[in-house]
Steps between C-alpha positions, in 0.01 A plus 500: 500500500506138612498412867833357617571303818852426626440282804774326695543160329519179699693201363378167631582138423174306468408137438135470393377140509565337162683803356861450613720762665445859381626851566230764542524878498198658665404834652227654710302762308210683665507251785477192276783257424556463124705232328705691241738248344567133567803312369397145412673197346361304206402139583664359186840669482540708819526820292420809708209730424379834640125468554267801521123528501341701220125528462439179692757300298832382640764609246846342505807667348831314478716627786795527258299742281405708805862503619622614154234772489599628845868503402417688178289755691792620713635814339245489218162565663445863601216716627337768289663768717844349424431543126378856559832579670692361202345745254742774398427848633467791256869583535616141437321427172 
């Protein structure tokens, strides 16, 4: 089974030099502060992007795509135990 952490997230407005005004979600895990997601604006058109780090690369996903995915997840994403509970019992089949 994979290891899961659910730390208390911290939302902070930041303004790194030369990078504009950003919104960062971070959390402390095992005593270390980790940057989880940063919302950034594109220099050319001000479009908003969710930026995450993956394998040493900063990956940007359009914020609109992330928002649509989160909206779609509500009511549609379920745990394995939820599906187990939906299976008919012997008397219901």
